[in-house]
C-alpha positions in Angstrom: -18.7 -25.3 59.8 -18.7 -23.6 63.4 -16.8 -26.2 64.9 -14.4 -25.7 62.2 -13.9 -22.2 62.7 -13.2 -22.6 66.4 -10.5 -25.3 65.6 -9.0 -23.1 63.4 -8.4 -20.2 65.6 -6.1 -22.4 67.5 -4.1 -23.2 64.7 -0.8 -21.0 64.2 -1.8 -17.5 63.3 0.9 -17.4 60.5 -0.1 -20.6 59.0 -4.1 -19.8 59.1 -3.8 -16.3 57.5 -1.1 -17.6 54.9 -4.0 -20.1 54.1 -6.5 -17.3 53.6 -4.3 -15.4 51.4 -3.4 -18.1 49.2 -6.8 -19.2 48.8 -8.1 -15.4 47.6 -5.0 -14.8 45.6 -4.9 -18.0 43.7 -8.7 -17.7 43.3 -8.2 -14.2 41.7 -5.4 -15.4 39.7 -7.1 -18.4 38.2 -10.2 -16.2 37.2 -7.9 -13.7 35.5 -6.0 -16.5 33.8 -9.4 -18.2 32.7 -10.5 -15.1 31.0 -7.4 -14.6 29.1 -7.6 -18.5 27.9 -11.2 -18.2 27.0 -10.2 -15.2 24.9 -7.7 -17.3 23.0 -10.4 -18.7 20.8 -9.5 -21.5 18.4 -5.9 -22.1 20.1 -5.6 -25.7 21.4 -8.9 -25.5 22.7 -9.1 -29.2 24.2 -5.6 -27.9 26.1 -7.4 -25.1 27.2 -10.5 -26.8 28.8 -8.1 -29.6 30.6 -5.9 -26.5 32.0 -9.2 -24.9 33.3 -10.7 -27.8 34.7 -7.5 -29.3 36.4 -6.4 -26.0 38.2 -10.0 -25.6 39.1 -10.1 -28.9 41.0 -6.6 -28.2 42.0 -8.2 -24.9 44.0 -11.0 -27.6 45.6 -8.4 -29.6 46.5 -6.0 -26.9 48.1 -9.0 -25.9 50.0 -9.9 -29.3 51.8 -6.4 -30.6 51.6 -4.7 -27.6 53.2 -7.5 -26.9 55.7 -7.2 -31.0 56.8 -3.2 -30.3 57.3 -3.8 -27.3 59.2 -6.5 -28.6 61.6 -4.1 -31.6 62.3 -1.3 -29.2 62.5 0.9 -31.4 60.0 2.7 -27.8 58.8 5.4 -29.5 56.7 2.7 -30.9 54.4 0.7 -27.4 54.4 4.1 -25.5 53.3 4.8 -28.1 50.7 1.0 -27.7 49.4 1.1 -23.8 49.5 4.6 -24.0 47.5 2.9 -25.7 45.0 0.1 -23.1 45.2 2.5 -20.4 44.8 4.0 -22.0 42.0 0.6 -21.9 40.0 -0.3 -18.4 41.0 2.9 -17.3 39.6 2.1 -19.2 36.4 -1.3 -18.0 36.4 0.1 -14.3 36.4 3.0 -14.6 34.0 0.5 -16.4 31.5 -1.9 -13.6 32.0 0.7 -11.0 31.5 1.7 -12.6 28.1 -1.7 -13.8 26.9 -2.9 -10.2 28.0 0.0 -8.5 26.0 -0.7 -10.6 23.0 -4.7 -10.2 22.8 -4.4 -6.2 23.7 -1.7 -6.0 21.0 -3.9 -7.8 18.4 -7.0 -6.0 19.5 -4.9 -2.4 19.3 -3.7 -3.1 15.5 -7.2 -3.9 14.6 -8.8 -1.1 12.7 -12.3 -0.5 13.3 -14.8 1.1 11.0 -14.1 4.5 12.4 -11.4 6.5 11.3 -10.2 10.3 11.7 -10.6 12.3 8.6 -9.2 15.7 8.3 -8.9 18.3 5.5 -6.5 21.1 5.2 -6.7 24.3 3.3 -2.8 25.1 2.1 -1.5 27.9 0.6 2.0 28.9 -0.4 4.1 30.6 2.4 5.0 33.8 0.6 1.8 34.5 -0.5 -1.5 36.2 0.5 -4.9 34.6 1.1 -8.4 36.5 0.8 -11.8 36.0 -0.6 -10.7 37.3 -3.9 -8.4 33.9 -4.6 -9.6 30.9 -6.1 -9.4 27.6 -3.8 -8.7 24.3 -5.7 -10.6 21.2 -4.3 -10.9 17.5 -5.8 -14.2 17.1 -7.7 -15.0 13.5 -6.4 -18.0 13.9 -4.0 -17.2 10.7 -2.6 -13.9 11.7 -1.0 -14.4 12.4 2.4 -11.0 14.4 3.1 -10.9 16.0 -0.5 -14.8 16.9 -0.5 -17.2 16.2 2.1 -15.4 17.8 4.6 -14.7 20.6 2.8 -18.0 21.8 2.5 -18.1 21.9 6.5 -14.7 23.8 6.4 -16.1 26.4 4.0 -19.2 26.7 6.0 -17.5 26.9 9.4 -15.0 29.5 8.5 -17.8 31.3 5.9 -15.5 31.4 2.9 -16.8 33.1 0.0 -13.9 32.2 -2.6 -14.4 30.7 -6.0 -14.1 26.8 -6.1 -12.2 24.9 -9.1 -12.4 21.7 -9.6 -9.7 19.4 -10.2 -9.9 15.5 -11.1 -6.2 14.8 -9.7 -4.6 15.9 -6.8 -1.2 16.2 -8.3 -2.6 18.6 -10.9 -4.3 20.8 -8.1 -0.9 21.2 -6.1 1.1 22.0 -9.3 -1.3 24.4 -10.0 -1.1 26.1 -6.8 2.8 25.9 -6.9 2.4 27.9 -10.3 -0.1 30.6 -9.0 -3.1 29.5 -10.7 -5.1 29.3 -7.8 -4.7 31.0 -4.3 -4.9 27.8 -1.9 -6.0 24.1 -1.9 -7.9 21.8 -0.1 -5.9 18.6 0.6 -6.1 15.3 2.6 -4.4 14.5 5.9 -1.7 12.8 4.2 -0.7 15.6 1.7 2.9 15.9 3.1 3.7 12.6 2.2 1.6 12.3 -0.6 3.0 15.3 -2.6 6.6 15.4 -1.4 8.1 14.5 -4.5 6.1 16.7 -6.9 9.1 19.3 -6.9 12.6 17.8 -6.7 13.9 20.9 -5.1 11.7 21.4 -2.2 8.8 19.5 -0.4 5.4 20.5 0.0 6.2 21.1 3.5 9.0 23.7 2.7 6.4 25.5 0.4 3.1 25.7 2.0 1.6 26.5 5.1 -1.7 25.5 6.4 -4.6 28.2 6.8 -7.7 26.3 8.1 -8.0 22.6 9.2 -11.2 20.6 9.6 -11.3 17.1 11.4 -13.9 14.4 12.0 -14.1 11.0 13.2 -16.6 9.0 11.3 -17.4 5.5 10.0 -15.9 4.8 6.6 -18.3 5.7 3.9 -17.4 2.7 2.1 -18.9 0.2 5.0 -15.6 -1.2 5.2 -16.1 -3.6 2.4 -12.7 -4.9 2.6 -13.4 -7.1 5.9 -13.5 -10.6 4.9 -14.7 -13.4 6.9 -11.9 -15.8 6.1 -9.3 -17.3 8.5 -6.2 -18.7 8.6 -7.9 -22.3 7.6 -8.3 -21.0 4.2 -5.9 -19.8 1.6 -5.7 -15.7 2.2 -4.8 -12.6 0.2 -3.1 -9.4 1.8 -2.1 -6.1 1.0 0.8 -4.7 2.8 0.7 -0.6 2.4 3.5 1.4 3.8 3.0 4.6 5.5 6.0 6.7 5.6 6.2 8.7 8.6 8.5 10.2 11.0 6.3 9.1 14.1 6.9 5.9 16.2 3.4 4.9 15.7 0.2 4.8 13.5 -2.0 8.1 13.1 -5.5 7.3 12.9 -6.1 9.4 9.7 -7.9 7.6 6.8 -5.5 8.8 4.4 -1.5 7.8 3.9 0.8 7.6 1.2 1.2 4.6 -0.9 4.6 4.4 -2.2 5.0 0.9 -0.8 2.2 -1.8 -2.3 2.7 -5.3 -1.5 0.2 -8.0 -2.6 0.7 -11.5 -0.5 -1.2 -14.6 -1.7 -0.7 -17.3 1.2 -1.9 -20.7 1.4 -1.6 -22.4 4.9 -1.8 -25.7 4.3 1.2 -25.6 1.9 2.9 -22.9 3.7 3.6 -21.5 0.0 3.2 -17.5 -0.5 3.5 -15.5 -3.4 4.7 -12.0 -3.2 4.2 -9.3 -5.8 5.3 -5.6 -5.3 3.5 -3.0 -7.4 5.4 0.0 -8.5 4.1 3.3 -7.1 3.8 4.6 -10.2 1.8 2.2 -12.4 -0.8 4.1 -14.1 -4.1 2.3 -13.6 -8.1 3.2 -13.0 -8.3 4.7 -9.4 -11.8 2.8 -8.5 -13.1 5.5 -6.0 -12.4 8.7 -8.5 -14.5 7.5 -11.3 -12.0 5.0 -12.8 -9.7 8.0 -13.8 -6.2 7.0 -14.9 -3.6 7.9 -12.1 -0.5 6.6 -10.4 -1.7 3.9 -8.3 -0.1 5.2 -4.9 -2.3 8.3 -5.6 -5.5 5.9 -4.4 -3.9 6.5 -1.1 -5.1 9.8 -0.5 -8.8 8.4 -0.6 -8.3 5.8 2.0 -7.2 2.3 2.8 -10.5 1.0 1.2 -9.6 2.7 -2.2 -6.4 1.2 -2.4 -7.5 -2.1 -1.5 -10.3 -2.1 -4.1 -7.8 -0.5 -6.9 -5.3 -3.3 -6.5 -8.1 -5.8 -6.4 -9.4 -4.6 -9.7 -6.1 -4.2 -11.0 -5.4 -8.3 -10.3 -8.9 -9.4 -10.4 -8.5 -11.0 -7.4 -10.5 -10.2 -3.9 -8.2 -8.9 -1.2 -9.3 -10.4 2.1 -7.1 -8.3 4.5 -4.9 -5.1 4.4 -2.0 -4.2 7.0 -0.7 -1.1 6.9 3.0 -0.7 8.3 4.5 2.4 9.4 7.9 2.5 8.0 9.4 4.4 11.3 8.4 1.4 13.0 10.9 -0.8 10.8 13.6 0.8 12.7 12.3 -0.2 15.9 11.3 -3.7 14.7 15.0 -4.6 13.3 16.7 -3.1 16.3 14.5 -5.5 18.4 15.6 -8.3 16.3 19.2 -7.4 16.3 19.4 -7.1 12.8 18.4 -8.7 9.9 20.9 -10.3 7.0 20.6 -8.7 3.8 22.7 -8.8 0.4 23.0 -5.0 -0.2 22.7 -4.4 -3.9 25.4 -2.0 -5.2 24.2 1.4 -6.7 23.8 1.3 -10.4 23.3 5.0 -10.9 25.6 7.5 -9.7 27.8 5.4 -7.9 30.5 7.5 -7.3 28.7 9.9 -5.3 29.0 8.3 -2.3 32.1 6.4 -3.1 30.0 3.5 -4.1 27.8 3.4 -1.1 24.0 3.3 -0.6 23.5 6.5 1.1 19.8 7.7 2.4 18.2 10.3 4.7 17.5 8.8 8.1 14.4 8.1 9.6 13.4 11.5 10.7 14.1 12.5 6.7 17.3 14.4 7.7 20.3 14.6 5.4 23.9 16.0 6.5 25.7 14.4 8.8 22.7 12.4 9.8 22.9 10.5 6.6 22.9 6.9 6.6 25.3 5.0 4.4 25.6 1.5 3.9 28.4 -0.6 2.0 27.4 -3.1 -0.6 27.5 -6.8 0.3 26.1 -9.3 2.3 25.6 -7.9 5.8 23.8 -7.5 9.0 21.9 -4.2 8.9 20.4 -2.3 11.9 17.2 -0.7 11.7 18.4 2.9 10.4 20.1 0.9 7.6 17.2 -1.6 6.9 15.1 1.5 6.3 17.4 3.6 4.5 17.8 0.6 2.0 14.3 0.2 1.8 13.7 3.6 0.9 16.5 4.5 -1.5 15.6 4.8 -5.3 17.9 7.5 -6.7 21.0 5.5 -6.6 19.5 2.7 -9.1 18.9 2.8 -12.5 15.5 0.8 -12.1 14.5 3.5 -9.6 11.2 2.7 -7.9 11.4 -1.0 -9.5 14.7 -1.6 -7.6 13.3 -0.1 -4.5 10.5 -2.6 -4.4 13.1 -5.3 -4.9 15.0 -4.0 -2.0 12.0 -3.7 -0.1 11.2 -7.5 -0.6 14.4 -8.3 0.6 14.0 -6.5 4.0 10.2 -8.2 4.5 11.9 -11.5 3.8 14.9 -11.2 6.1 12.4 -10.0 9.0 10.2 -12.8 8.3 13.0 -15.5 8.9 14.1 -13.8 12.1 11.0 -13.1 13.6 10.8 -16.8 15.4 14.2 -16.6 16.9 13.5 -14.6 19.8 15.7 -16.1 22.7 14.4 -13.9 26.1 11.1 -12.7 27.5 12.6 -9.2 26.9 13.0 -10.0 23.4 9.8 -11.0 22.9 8.2 -7.7 24.4 10.4 -5.5 22.1 9.4 -7.2 19.0 5.8 -7.3 19.9 5.8 -3.9 20.8 7.5 -3.1 17.8 5.0 -4.6 15.7 1.6 -3.7 17.3 2.6 0.2 17.7 3.2 0.5 14.0 1.0 -2.0 12.2 -2.5 -1.6 11.4 -5.2 -3.9 9.6 -8.9 -4.6 9.3 -8.3 -8.4 10.3 -10.2 -9.0 13.6 -8.5 -10.5 16.5 -10.3 -13.9 16.4 -9.1 -14.2 12.6 -5.8 -13.3 13.6 -5.7 -16.0 16.4 -6.9 -18.6 13.6 -3.2 -18.5 12.3 -1.9 -20.0 15.6 -1.4 -23.4 14.0 0.0 -22.0 11.0 2.5 -20.3 13.1 3.1 -23.8 15.1 3.8 -25.5 12.1 6.3 -22.8 11.0 7.9 -22.5 14.5 8.7 -26.2 14.3 10.1 -26.5 10.8 12.5 -23.5 11.8 13.4 -25.5 15.0 14.3 -28.3 12.9 16.5 -26.1 10.4 13.9 -26.2 7.6 12.7 -23.3 5.5 9.6 -22.5 7.4 7.9 -20.6 4.8 8.2 -20.7 0.9 8.3 -17.1 -0.3 8.0 -16.9 -4.2 8.1 -13.5 -5.9 6.0 -12.2 -8.8 7.5 -9.3 -11.0 5.1 -7.1 -12.9 6.9 -5.8 -16.1 6.7 -2.5 -16.4 7.9 0.2 -19.0 7.8 4.2 -19.1 4.8 6.1 -19.4 5.5 10.0 -19.7 1.7 10.9 -19.8 0.8 14.5 -20.7 -1.3 16.1 -17.9 -3.6 19.0 -19.9 -4.5 20.4 -16.3 -0.7 21.2 -15.7 0.4 21.8 -19.3 3.2 19.0 -18.1 4.0 15.3 -18.0 4.1 12.9 -15.2 6.8 10.1 -15.2 4.3 7.0 -14.8 4.6 3.3 -15.6 2.7 1.0 -17.8 2.7 -2.6 -17.1 2.6 -5.3 -19.9 -1.2 -7.1 -20.1 0.8 -10.7 -20.9 2.9 -10.1 -17.5 -0.2 -9.3 -15.5 -2.6 -12.2 -16.9 0.5 -14.4 -15.9 0.4 -12.9 -12.5 -3.2 -13.2 -12.3 -3.5 -17.0 -13.1 -0.5 -17.6 -10.4 -2.4 -16.1 -8.0 -5.1 -18.2 -8.6 -3.2 -21.5 -8.4 -1.8 -20.4 -5.0 -5.3 -19.9 -3.8 -6.6 -23.1 -5.0 -9.1 -21.7 -7.8 -7.2 -22.9 -10.6 -5.1 -26.0 -11.2 -1.6 -25.6 -12.3 -0.7 -27.1 -15.9 1.2 -30.0 -16.1 4.1 -29.9 -18.1 4.2 -32.8 -20.5 7.5 -32.1 -22.3 10.8 -31.3 -20.9 14.1 -30.2 -22.5 17.6 -29.7 -20.9 20.8 -28.8 -21.9 23.8 -28.7 -19.8 25.0 -25.4 -21.6 22.0 -23.4 -20.2 21.2 -23.0 -16.8 18.0 -23.6 -15.1 15.9 -20.7 -14.4 13.0 -20.8 -11.9 9.9 -19.2 -13.3 8.8 -16.6 -11.8 5.4 -15.2 -12.3 5.0 -12.2 -14.6 8.9 -11.9 -15.4 10.3 -11.5 -18.9 6.8 -11.3 -20.3 6.8 -8.0 -22.2 3.8 -8.1 -24.9 0.6 -6.1 -25.3 1.1 -2.9 -23.6 -1.6 -1.7 -21.1 -1.6 1.8 -22.3 -0.6 3.9 -25.3 0.1 7.7 -25.6 -0.6 9.8 -28.6 2.2 9.6 -31.0 3.9 12.6 -32.9 1.9 12.8 -36.4 3.6 16.3 -37.4 5.3 15.7 -40.9 3.6 12.4 -41.7 1.3 11.8 -44.6 -2.5 12.2 -43.7 -2.9 8.2 -44.4 -1.1 7.9 -41.2 -3.5 9.8 -39.2 -6.2 7.8 -40.6 -4.7 4.4 -40.1 -4.0 5.5 -36.3 -7.5 6.7 -35.7 -9.1 3.6 -37.6 -6.8 1.4 -35.1 -8.2 3.6 -31.9 -11.8 4.0 -33.0 -11.3 7.6 -32.8 -13.1 10.3 -35.2 -10.6 12.3 -37.2 -11.1 16.2 -38.1 -9.0 17.7 -41.0 -8.3 21.3 -41.1 -6.7 23.1 -44.0 -4.8 26.2 -42.8 -3.0 29.1 -44.6 0.0 31.0 -43.6 -0.6 33.3 -40.7 -3.4 31.4 -39.4 -3.5 29.2 -35.9 -1.7 26.0 -36.3 0.1 26.8 -39.4 3.6 25.1 -39.6 6.0 26.5 -42.4 8.4 23.7 -41.5 6.0 21.2 -42.9 5.4 20.9 -46.7 2.0 21.4 -48.0 -0.3 18.6 -47.7 1.1 17.1 -44.8 0.0 17.2 -41.1 1.1 20.5 -39.5 -0.2 20.2 -36.1 -2.4 18.1 -34.2 -4.8 19.2 -31.1 -3.9 16.1 -29.1 -0.7 16.8 -27.3 2.2 13.9 -27.7 1.9 11.8 -24.5 -2.0 12.1 -24.0 -3.5 8.8 -22.9 -5.4 7.7 -26.1 -7.8 6.0 -23.8 -8.9 9.5 -22.9 -9.3 10.8 -26.3 -12.6 10.4 -28.5 -11.6 12.3 -31.5 -8.2 13.7 -33.2 -7.8 16.9 -35.2 -5.2 17.3 -37.5 -4.3 20.7 -39.3 -2.7 20.5 -42.8 -0.8 23.4 -44.3 -1.7 25.0 -47.6 0.8 26.4 -49.9 1.5 30.3 -49.8 1.0 30.4 -53.8 -2.4 28.0 -53.5 -3.6 30.7 -51.1 -3.0 33.6 -53.0 -4.6 32.1 -56.6 -7.4 30.6 -54.8 -8.4 33.9 -52.8 -9.9 35.3 -56.4 -12.3 32.3 -56.5 -13.3 31.2 -53.2 -13.8 32.2 -49.8 -11.0 32.0 -47.2 -13.5 29.6 -45.1 -14.1 27.6 -47.8 -10.4 27.2 -48.6 -9.5 26.4 -44.9 -11.8 23.5 -43.7 -12.6 20.0 -45.3 -15.9 18.3 -43.7 -15.6 16.6 -40.8 -15.1 12.8 -41.6 -14.8 9.6 -39.3 -11.5 7.7 -39.4 -13.0 4.4 -40.2 -14.8 5.9 -43.3 -14.2 3.4 -46.1 -12.1 4.3 -49.3 -14.0 5.4 -52.3 -14.9 2.2 -54.5 -12.8 1.2 -57.6 -15.5 1.8 -59.9 -16.2 5.6 -58.5 -12.3 5.9 -59.3 -12.1 4.6 -62.8 -15.2 6.8 -63.6 -12.9 10.0 -62.9 -11.3 8.8 -66.2 
């Protein structure tokens, strides 16, 4: 060894030091490259091992062969092998950069089991708040932001105010607007969650924050939504929209749930089923004691609540969720140089913008910032794509039309994602995705999708459809539910059970949990166009929920039949002129009033009281013989009580 070192001293100085330099740089670059390759678990395992072993042996080869050429002063051969080494070093560095960027980005979008929870105490801007005013609070003690943190805020700021409990955030905010309470505890996403409670002003214009309490903690649900599945098995995803004006996702637990898109994906067939769930669908919220509310309200309780609520609705386990910041849609679409979309013409108030689709921009600005799009097939930029995905006021179907448009955007983005041409394009696309997406799917599970992406890429390069996207449609109907807490109505959507059942069965087929029924008969007519089956579409039987009808003016038998059908207890009260619930516009003996308001959810009722007016004349005559109380009330009876036997009736004669 000493002899070799002595001989090296007589070698050209530039050649000798370049040899040392290449050895050190190659070794460092190779080690970084190896670490990055090891991180890509599940991706081309054999190829990765071959590369690591090959480049390691090349390193040994360079040490010996380079040294031999230097000692024998064969500088041309030394320069040649050094150039090859320099190329390998460049490959190591470029590959490490890309692998590190991808792995780091994927790690960045993985939501850990700790999230930032925030509760705010807000009041109306034009009112004063003191210890005399009542504070509204959600009554669900499992709600971290709506209840748990409020206790800590109360203690921190030594609040002595009376607390008024509410079962629903919307009711609480509407009571704040009406002045029934002086302040309210709201979750971190309150600006987005309640922005459309009042059509004239947003909650940001009406309210101001008095106090704020924030804490980063482990999800109280234990992060149950995390699955052990990877892309070797059929998977289910729930995409949840986060409609903010920021360019990246907040770590807050709560968010707005205006966009809910369920996806069932089979990696073996590359078939996917996409279902957009209307935000106003009225369902039991699993984390709020299964109370009925609009499904988007579940987002106030965090990601896990949304996942569990949708999973309960579809009777299907959801493996992973993906939260997408709509503001990031602008950056992503622009990074793709636009997407091809057939923009639907407005169907409601079409003349408002000369037939164009116009919506506020990504910063929610109107006026000269309004984004307008002409109908028809075209290339949309980021702002236009977001505006089209948000707009619902210019379409008769409102939110139902909006979810269809969002499906168009998602499909157009998916079809263009694999068509980037340069390294710069890749970086822009990847940054747009990683900064605006959060998921509970761990990095190694995401990487397991490599083979699927490879198959999709090969199909795309061959001009084939690289993924089969099939849509499902949940048929809904208007459900104007009466809210006793506010004395008003909320414009919810019910769904048809037949439609939901068809979707549930189709999901199981896509996931390989149920065999598809074989069609044994087939009829064809040249006069009828072939229509491909869309899960859930056109099935409008068996509505999921019913509302209390108007029984005023009806015969008592109608109330009896209604209660018998819905297993309710019927109370009958006879009232005289001048007494409460007396209705002079209804003939005596008919139903003059009812205690359950029209539009009340029947599932939330256990009994019904009807008020039957007596005639003024009969009341006058009866007052000489019976007491007022005896004349007023008939004994309470159950709706399903049987009618008198025929024999009892005959005995009257």
